[in-house]
PyMOL CGO cylinders between C-alpha atoms (Angstrom):
from pymol import cmd
from pymol.cgo import CYLINDER

trace = [
    CYLINDER, 203.58, -48.47, -114.34, 200.23, -48.01, -112.52, 0.3, 1, 1, 1, 1, 1, 1,
    CYLINDER, 200.23, -48.01, -112.52, 199.73, -46.97, -108.91, 0.3, 1, 1, 1, 1, 1, 1,
    CYLINDER, 199.73, -46.97, -108.91, 198.32, -49.73, -106.67, 0.3, 1, 1, 1, 1, 1, 1,
    CYLINDER, 198.32, -49.73, -106.67, 194.80, -48.27, -106.42, 0.3, 1, 1, 1, 1, 1, 1,
    CYLINDER, 194.80, -48.27, -106.42, 194.67, -47.92, -110.22, 0.3, 1, 1, 1, 1, 1, 1,
    CYLINDER, 194.67, -47.92, -110.22, 195.81, -51.56, -110.64, 0.3, 1, 1, 1, 1, 1, 1,
    CYLINDER, 195.81, -51.56, -110.64, 192.98, -52.61, -108.34, 0.3, 1, 1, 1, 1, 1, 1,
    CYLINDER, 192.98, -52.61, -108.34, 190.47, -50.50, -110.27, 0.3, 1, 1, 1, 1, 1, 1,
    CYLINDER, 190.47, -50.50, -110.27, 191.61, -52.00, -113.58, 0.3, 1, 1, 1, 1, 1, 1,
    CYLINDER, 191.61, -52.00, -113.58, 191.25, -55.52, -112.16, 0.3, 1, 1, 1, 1, 1, 1,
    CYLINDER, 191.25, -55.52, -112.16, 187.70, -54.76, -110.94, 0.3, 1, 1, 1, 1, 1, 1,
    CYLINDER, 187.70, -54.76, -110.94, 186.69, -53.29, -114.30, 0.3, 1, 1, 1, 1, 1, 1,
    CYLINDER, 186.69, -53.29, -114.30, 188.15, -56.33, -116.10, 0.3, 1, 1, 1, 1, 1, 1,
    CYLINDER, 188.15, -56.33, -116.10, 186.20, -58.61, -113.76, 0.3, 1, 1, 1, 1, 1, 1,
    CYLINDER, 186.20, -58.61, -113.76, 182.99, -56.68, -114.43, 0.3, 1, 1, 1, 1, 1, 1,
    CYLINDER, 182.99, -56.68, -114.43, 183.30, -56.44, -118.22, 0.3, 1, 1, 1, 1, 1, 1,
    CYLINDER, 183.30, -56.44, -118.22, 185.66, -59.21, -119.32, 0.3, 1, 1, 1, 1, 1, 1,
    CYLINDER, 185.66, -59.21, -119.32, 189.31, -59.08, -120.34, 0.3, 1, 1, 1, 1, 1, 1,
    CYLINDER, 189.31, -59.08, -120.34, 188.63, -59.07, -124.09, 0.3, 1, 1, 1, 1, 1, 1,
    CYLINDER, 188.63, -59.07, -124.09, 186.33, -56.02, -123.87, 0.3, 1, 1, 1, 1, 1, 1,
    CYLINDER, 186.33, -56.02, -123.87, 188.87, -53.70, -122.21, 0.3, 1, 1, 1, 1, 1, 1,
    CYLINDER, 188.87, -53.70, -122.21, 191.71, -51.54, -123.56, 0.3, 1, 1, 1, 1, 1, 1,
    CYLINDER, 191.71, -51.54, -123.56, 194.00, -50.02, -120.91, 0.3, 1, 1, 1, 1, 1, 1,
    CYLINDER, 194.00, -50.02, -120.91, 196.60, -47.35, -121.71, 0.3, 1, 1, 1, 1, 1, 1,
    CYLINDER, 196.60, -47.35, -121.71, 198.93, -45.75, -119.13, 0.3, 1, 1, 1, 1, 1, 1,
    CYLINDER, 198.93, -45.75, -119.13, 198.51, -42.01, -118.68, 0.3, 1, 1, 1, 1, 1, 1,
    CYLINDER, 198.51, -42.01, -118.68, 202.18, -41.49, -117.78, 0.3, 1, 1, 1, 1, 1, 1,
    CYLINDER, 202.18, -41.49, -117.78, 201.40, -40.43, -114.19, 0.3, 1, 1, 1, 1, 1, 1,
    CYLINDER, 201.40, -40.43, -114.19, 200.45, -43.78, -112.65, 0.3, 1, 1, 1, 1, 1, 1,
    CYLINDER, 200.45, -43.78, -112.65, 196.84, -43.59, -113.84, 0.3, 1, 1, 1, 1, 1, 1,
    CYLINDER, 196.84, -43.59, -113.84, 195.21, -45.25, -116.82, 0.3, 1, 1, 1, 1, 1, 1,
    CYLINDER, 195.21, -45.25, -116.82, 192.88, -44.46, -119.68, 0.3, 1, 1, 1, 1, 1, 1,
    CYLINDER, 192.88, -44.46, -119.68, 190.34, -47.24, -120.12, 0.3, 1, 1, 1, 1, 1, 1,
    CYLINDER, 190.34, -47.24, -120.12, 188.01, -48.10, -122.98, 0.3, 1, 1, 1, 1, 1, 1,
    CYLINDER, 188.01, -48.10, -122.98, 185.32, -50.69, -122.46, 0.3, 1, 1, 1, 1, 1, 1,
    CYLINDER, 185.32, -50.69, -122.46, 183.80, -52.03, -125.68, 0.3, 1, 1, 1, 1, 1, 1,
    CYLINDER, 183.80, -52.03, -125.68, 180.24, -53.23, -126.39, 0.3, 1, 1, 1, 1, 1, 1,
    CYLINDER, 180.24, -53.23, -126.39, 178.54, -51.91, -123.25, 0.3, 1, 1, 1, 1, 1, 1,
    CYLINDER, 178.54, -51.91, -123.25, 174.78, -52.55, -123.27, 0.3, 1, 1, 1, 1, 1, 1,
    CYLINDER, 174.78, -52.55, -123.27, 172.65, -49.39, -123.53, 0.3, 1, 1, 1, 1, 1, 1,
    CYLINDER, 172.65, -49.39, -123.53, 169.27, -50.96, -122.76, 0.3, 1, 1, 1, 1, 1, 1,
    CYLINDER, 169.27, -50.96, -122.76, 166.06, -49.92, -124.47, 0.3, 1, 1, 1, 1, 1, 1,
    CYLINDER, 166.06, -49.92, -124.47, 166.25, -46.11, -124.12, 0.3, 1, 1, 1, 1, 1, 1,
    CYLINDER, 166.25, -46.11, -124.12, 168.57, -45.59, -127.09, 0.3, 1, 1, 1, 1, 1, 1,
    CYLINDER, 168.57, -45.59, -127.09, 168.40, -46.43, -130.79, 0.3, 1, 1, 1, 1, 1, 1,
    CYLINDER, 168.40, -46.43, -130.79, 171.83, -48.06, -130.46, 0.3, 1, 1, 1, 1, 1, 1,
    CYLINDER, 171.83, -48.06, -130.46, 172.12, -51.34, -128.57, 0.3, 1, 1, 1, 1, 1, 1,
    CYLINDER, 172.12, -51.34, -128.57, 175.71, -50.87, -127.40, 0.3, 1, 1, 1, 1, 1, 1,
    CYLINDER, 175.71, -50.87, -127.40, 178.41, -48.27, -126.96, 0.3, 1, 1, 1, 1, 1, 1,
    CYLINDER, 178.41, -48.27, -126.96, 182.03, -47.97, -125.98, 0.3, 1, 1, 1, 1, 1, 1,
    CYLINDER, 182.03, -47.97, -125.98, 182.84, -46.01, -122.83, 0.3, 1, 1, 1, 1, 1, 1,
    CYLINDER, 182.84, -46.01, -122.83, 186.18, -44.22, -122.35, 0.3, 1, 1, 1, 1, 1, 1,
    CYLINDER, 186.18, -44.22, -122.35, 187.35, -42.74, -119.04, 0.3, 1, 1, 1, 1, 1, 1,
    CYLINDER, 187.35, -42.74, -119.04, 190.46, -41.86, -117.07, 0.3, 1, 1, 1, 1, 1, 1,
    CYLINDER, 190.46, -41.86, -117.07, 191.37, -43.64, -113.86, 0.3, 1, 1, 1, 1, 1, 1,
    CYLINDER, 191.37, -43.64, -113.86, 193.38, -40.83, -112.24, 0.3, 1, 1, 1, 1, 1, 1,
    CYLINDER, 193.38, -40.83, -112.24, 196.68, -41.59, -110.52, 0.3, 1, 1, 1, 1, 1, 1,
    CYLINDER, 196.68, -41.59, -110.52, 195.32, -40.34, -107.19, 0.3, 1, 1, 1, 1, 1, 1,
    CYLINDER, 195.32, -40.34, -107.19, 192.52, -42.91, -106.80, 0.3, 1, 1, 1, 1, 1, 1,
    CYLINDER, 192.52, -42.91, -106.80, 190.61, -43.28, -104.53, 0.3, 1, 1, 1, 1, 1, 1,
    CYLINDER, 190.61, -43.28, -104.53, 191.06, -39.58, -103.77, 0.3, 1, 1, 1, 1, 1, 1,
    CYLINDER, 191.06, -39.58, -103.77, 189.68, -38.42, -107.12, 0.3, 1, 1, 1, 1, 1, 1,
    CYLINDER, 189.68, -38.42, -107.12, 186.49, -38.84, -109.09, 0.3, 1, 1, 1, 1, 1, 1,
    CYLINDER, 186.49, -38.84, -109.09, 186.25, -40.67, -112.42, 0.3, 1, 1, 1, 1, 1, 1,
    CYLINDER, 186.25, -40.67, -112.42, 184.86, -37.84, -114.50, 0.3, 1, 1, 1, 1, 1, 1,
    CYLINDER, 184.86, -37.84, -114.50, 183.86, -37.39, -117.28, 0.3, 1, 1, 1, 1, 1, 1,
    CYLINDER, 183.86, -37.39, -117.28, 183.05, -40.52, -119.29, 0.3, 1, 1, 1, 1, 1, 1,
    CYLINDER, 183.05, -40.52, -119.29, 182.69, -40.62, -123.06, 0.3, 1, 1, 1, 1, 1, 1,
    CYLINDER, 182.69, -40.62, -123.06, 180.40, -42.74, -125.28, 0.3, 1, 1, 1, 1, 1, 1,
    CYLINDER, 180.40, -42.74, -125.28, 179.54, -43.05, -128.98, 0.3, 1, 1, 1, 1, 1, 1,
    CYLINDER, 179.54, -43.05, -128.98, 178.84, -39.82, -130.83, 0.3, 1, 1, 1, 1, 1, 1,
    CYLINDER, 178.84, -39.82, -130.83, 175.70, -41.03, -132.63, 0.3, 1, 1, 1, 1, 1, 1,
    CYLINDER, 175.70, -41.03, -132.63, 173.85, -41.70, -129.37, 0.3, 1, 1, 1, 1, 1, 1,
    CYLINDER, 173.85, -41.70, -129.37, 170.13, -41.08, -129.98, 0.3, 1, 1, 1, 1, 1, 1,
    CYLINDER, 170.13, -41.08, -129.98, 167.03, -41.76, -127.91, 0.3, 1, 1, 1, 1, 1, 1,
    CYLINDER, 167.03, -41.76, -127.91, 164.41, -44.12, -129.37, 0.3, 1, 1, 1, 1, 1, 1,
    CYLINDER, 164.41, -44.12, -129.37, 161.64, -41.67, -128.53, 0.3, 1, 1, 1, 1, 1, 1,
    CYLINDER, 161.64, -41.67, -128.53, 163.34, -38.88, -130.53, 0.3, 1, 1, 1, 1, 1, 1,
    CYLINDER, 163.34, -38.88, -130.53, 163.80, -36.65, -127.48, 0.3, 1, 1, 1, 1, 1, 1,
    CYLINDER, 163.80, -36.65, -127.48, 166.99, -34.65, -126.97, 0.3, 1, 1, 1, 1, 1, 1,
    CYLINDER, 166.99, -34.65, -126.97, 169.77, -36.30, -125.00, 0.3, 1, 1, 1, 1, 1, 1,
    CYLINDER, 169.77, -36.30, -125.00, 169.25, -33.75, -122.21, 0.3, 1, 1, 1, 1, 1, 1,
    CYLINDER, 169.25, -33.75, -122.21, 171.29, -32.40, -119.32, 0.3, 1, 1, 1, 1, 1, 1,
    CYLINDER, 171.29, -32.40, -119.32, 174.55, -34.09, -118.49, 0.3, 1, 1, 1, 1, 1, 1,
    CYLINDER, 174.55, -34.09, -118.49, 175.21, -35.18, -122.09, 0.3, 1, 1, 1, 1, 1, 1,
    CYLINDER, 175.21, -35.18, -122.09, 177.18, -33.08, -124.56, 0.3, 1, 1, 1, 1, 1, 1,
    CYLINDER, 177.18, -33.08, -124.56, 178.67, -33.75, -127.97, 0.3, 1, 1, 1, 1, 1, 1,
    CYLINDER, 178.67, -33.75, -127.97, 182.39, -33.04, -128.19, 0.3, 1, 1, 1, 1, 1, 1,
    CYLINDER, 182.39, -33.04, -128.19, 185.62, -34.61, -129.46, 0.3, 1, 1, 1, 1, 1, 1,
    CYLINDER, 185.62, -34.61, -129.46, 188.11, -36.78, -127.63, 0.3, 1, 1, 1, 1, 1, 1,
    CYLINDER, 188.11, -36.78, -127.63, 191.76, -37.50, -128.21, 0.3, 1, 1, 1, 1, 1, 1,
    CYLINDER, 191.76, -37.50, -128.21, 193.33, -39.92, -125.74, 0.3, 1, 1, 1, 1, 1, 1,
    CYLINDER, 193.33, -39.92, -125.74, 196.46, -42.12, -125.70, 0.3, 1, 1, 1, 1, 1, 1,
    CYLINDER, 196.46, -42.12, -125.70, 194.50, -45.18, -126.89, 0.3, 1, 1, 1, 1, 1, 1,
    CYLINDER, 194.50, -45.18, -126.89, 193.30, -43.29, -129.99, 0.3, 1, 1, 1, 1, 1, 1,
    CYLINDER, 193.30, -43.29, -129.99, 195.24, -40.03, -130.49, 0.3, 1, 1, 1, 1, 1, 1,
    CYLINDER, 195.24, -40.03, -130.49, 193.18, -38.84, -133.46, 0.3, 1, 1, 1, 1, 1, 1,
    CYLINDER, 193.18, -38.84, -133.46, 190.21, -36.61, -132.69, 0.3, 1, 1, 1, 1, 1, 1,
    CYLINDER, 190.21, -36.61, -132.69, 187.08, -38.74, -132.34, 0.3, 1, 1, 1, 1, 1, 1,
    CYLINDER, 187.08, -38.74, -132.34, 183.55, -37.37, -131.99, 0.3, 1, 1, 1, 1, 1, 1,
    CYLINDER, 183.55, -37.37, -131.99, 181.95, -38.53, -128.73, 0.3, 1, 1, 1, 1, 1, 1,
    CYLINDER, 181.95, -38.53, -128.73, 179.20, -37.72, -126.27, 0.3, 1, 1, 1, 1, 1, 1,
    CYLINDER, 179.20, -37.72, -126.27, 180.56, -36.62, -122.90, 0.3, 1, 1, 1, 1, 1, 1,
    CYLINDER, 180.56, -36.62, -122.90, 178.67, -37.79, -119.83, 0.3, 1, 1, 1, 1, 1, 1,
    CYLINDER, 178.67, -37.79, -119.83, 179.03, -35.31, -117.00, 0.3, 1, 1, 1, 1, 1, 1,
    CYLINDER, 179.03, -35.31, -117.00, 178.04, -37.09, -113.79, 0.3, 1, 1, 1, 1, 1, 1,
    CYLINDER, 178.04, -37.09, -113.79, 180.41, -35.84, -111.15, 0.3, 1, 1, 1, 1, 1, 1,
    CYLINDER, 180.41, -35.84, -111.15, 180.19, -37.32, -107.68, 0.3, 1, 1, 1, 1, 1, 1,
    CYLINDER, 180.19, -37.32, -107.68, 179.88, -34.36, -105.31, 0.3, 1, 1, 1, 1, 1, 1,
    CYLINDER, 179.88, -34.36, -105.31, 182.01, -33.82, -102.24, 0.3, 1, 1, 1, 1, 1, 1,
    CYLINDER, 182.01, -33.82, -102.24, 184.18, -36.65, -101.00, 0.3, 1, 1, 1, 1, 1, 1,
    CYLINDER, 184.18, -36.65, -101.00, 181.57, -39.33, -101.75, 0.3, 1, 1, 1, 1, 1, 1,
    CYLINDER, 181.57, -39.33, -101.75, 183.63, -40.59, -104.71, 0.3, 1, 1, 1, 1, 1, 1,
    CYLINDER, 183.63, -40.59, -104.71, 186.12, -42.11, -102.26, 0.3, 1, 1, 1, 1, 1, 1,
    CYLINDER, 186.12, -42.11, -102.26, 183.39, -44.41, -100.90, 0.3, 1, 1, 1, 1, 1, 1,
    CYLINDER, 183.39, -44.41, -100.90, 182.78, -46.15, -104.24, 0.3, 1, 1, 1, 1, 1, 1,
    CYLINDER, 182.78, -46.15, -104.24, 185.11, -48.22, -106.38, 0.3, 1, 1, 1, 1, 1, 1,
    CYLINDER, 185.11, -48.22, -106.38, 185.95, -47.22, -109.94, 0.3, 1, 1, 1, 1, 1, 1,
    CYLINDER, 185.95, -47.22, -109.94, 183.89, -50.14, -111.25, 0.3, 1, 1, 1, 1, 1, 1,
    CYLINDER, 183.89, -50.14, -111.25, 180.92, -49.01, -109.13, 0.3, 1, 1, 1, 1, 1, 1,
    CYLINDER, 180.92, -49.01, -109.13, 181.21, -45.41, -110.42, 0.3, 1, 1, 1, 1, 1, 1,
    CYLINDER, 181.21, -45.41, -110.42, 181.32, -46.54, -114.06, 0.3, 1, 1, 1, 1, 1, 1,
    CYLINDER, 181.32, -46.54, -114.06, 178.30, -48.80, -113.55, 0.3, 1, 1, 1, 1, 1, 1,
    CYLINDER, 178.30, -48.80, -113.55, 176.43, -46.06, -111.67, 0.3, 1, 1, 1, 1, 1, 1,
    CYLINDER, 176.43, -46.06, -111.67, 176.93, -43.66, -114.59, 0.3, 1, 1, 1, 1, 1, 1,
    CYLINDER, 176.93, -43.66, -114.59, 175.92, -46.31, -117.14, 0.3, 1, 1, 1, 1, 1, 1,
    CYLINDER, 175.92, -46.31, -117.14, 172.76, -47.08, -115.16, 0.3, 1, 1, 1, 1, 1, 1,
    CYLINDER, 172.76, -47.08, -115.16, 171.95, -43.36, -115.08, 0.3, 1, 1, 1, 1, 1, 1,
    CYLINDER, 171.95, -43.36, -115.08, 172.39, -43.26, -118.85, 0.3, 1, 1, 1, 1, 1, 1,
    CYLINDER, 172.39, -43.26, -118.85, 170.22, -46.36, -119.42, 0.3, 1, 1, 1, 1, 1, 1,
    CYLINDER, 170.22, -46.36, -119.42, 167.40, -45.05, -117.24, 0.3, 1, 1, 1, 1, 1, 1,
    CYLINDER, 167.40, -45.05, -117.24, 167.09, -41.48, -118.53, 0.3, 1, 1, 1, 1, 1, 1,
]
cmd.load_cgo(trace, "trace")
């Protein structure tokens, strides 16, 4: 159902976040859509936690994990705008086919550097960027 690299990425994400906090849905091409629930946002945002949804493409590790999506009501504690790299939009994915408002996080890894990091590392790198804005 999943390509080997995607299976490995799913296992690493499960290990990082816990089996009960993950929803995995095949994309029909050997990749997987993943939702991680109750991810800590740190002190920057008014909300304590968020979900994060992303696609693990079938051609891992030869493709970036981009973009990621989080809760639509994301707001900074200091009242400042969310800023560059964050955009409100809607998402429909196989795990939840109805349109859902979300904030898209656009943090593309440039060049071929994405192949040097695991999927779990990329997700954590983006979440750390979000927490430290």
